N, C-alpha and C positions, 0 to 999 in steps of 0.2 A: 380547458385547452388541452387536447387530448397528446399525447407526444408519440414518435413514431415509435415504430415496431427496430430495433438495432437487427439491421441486417447485413454490415462488418463482418465478412470470416474470419478476420484474426481477431475481433471484440468477441465476440460468437467462441471461438477456437478457447482463448484467457477466460471465461466465462468456467465453460465444460473443464477447463484444467482447473479451478479456484471449484469447482463442488463438491470439491472433499470438505469443505465447511460449513456449507447447505448453500442454498440457491442462490445464485451470483444473481447482482443486478447489476447494468448496466446504463449508464447515465453519461448524456454529452456535456461538457464541458469546455475551453477554454480553447479547442480547436481536436483535440482530444473528447479519451472515453471518464470516466470517473468508478469505481468495480464497488462495489460496496454488498455486503450479508454481513445480513439485521441489521439494520441500518448502520454499519461501521465503513466508514471506507475502509477497505486492507488496498485497494490497487489504482493505480491507474496506467492510461498507455494516452502515450503524446511520441510524436513520430514514427506511431506503428514499430512501436516496442512496448512492452508490457517493465512496470516498474511498482514494486510489491512497499506494502510499504515498512518502514523501519523506523528502530531509535539506537538510543544510545549504549543503549544495555541490548540490543542483538545484531548492531552494526557491526560488531569483529569477525560473524562469521559470518556475513556475506558480502566482507571487502576479502575473506580469506578465503572464499569460492569463487574471486574472481571477479565479484559482480560491480557494476559501475553505479555509481550515484545518480538521482537526478538534477538536474542542474542545465538553469537557463540566463538569458545574458538580460538584464532591469538596469536602465539607467546607469549603462556602460561598465554595472559589476554583476560579475559572475557568480548567481543566486543557490543554493539549491536545497530543496528540500526532503525529507526525511524517506526518502524513497531510492531503490536499488533495484535495479535487473534480475534475476534468476540465473542457477546457470544453466547454458544451451540449452542440454541433456531435460532439464526439467522442465522445458515446453513440448517431447515429446509426450506425454506419459500424464493424466491428472494426479498416477499412483506418483510419480520422480517429482511432483511439482506441487504435493501433498506435505513434504514436511518445511518447506519455506516457504508452504500457504497459512503452515502453522504457526511459523514466524510470523510472519504479517501481522495475521492475526493477533496476538501474543501484544504487536505494538499497538494493533488500535485499539486493542481490551485497553492497553495503557495508557493510553491514549485520553477515553473516557473518562478515566480516573480524578475524580477534582486534587490538585495538590494539596497536600496538606497544609491547614492552616497554623500557622507558626502563631500565638497565643504570647501575650506580651507575659510573663514573669508575676506571680502576684508578688505582689507586695504583703510583712508579714510582718506586726508590731508589737 
């Protein structure tokens, strides 16, 4: 079954903004879109808003820039994912988006790395 090409102007614009990372692919998901580069999820679009991937290391930079976290309601609770809005001016051009896109890619790469395994301490006699 072939997927329908993306025609939503905002989604196409978001992919253009993220093009500094490489070819951006948009896929429909949960009423919005997932945006990926080289198979890594770097952004989502929900409620006509672009959210870029973050993590605990990069989140302070996003918050300092006035970013809003991606939040939704589930079972009466507010849930959050590690995605934040970029600054408004970053939506104006790929050049202004580039530093935020690189932070999102950094978070996506970090998310792919396996967590360090904890080996039990070896016993020596």
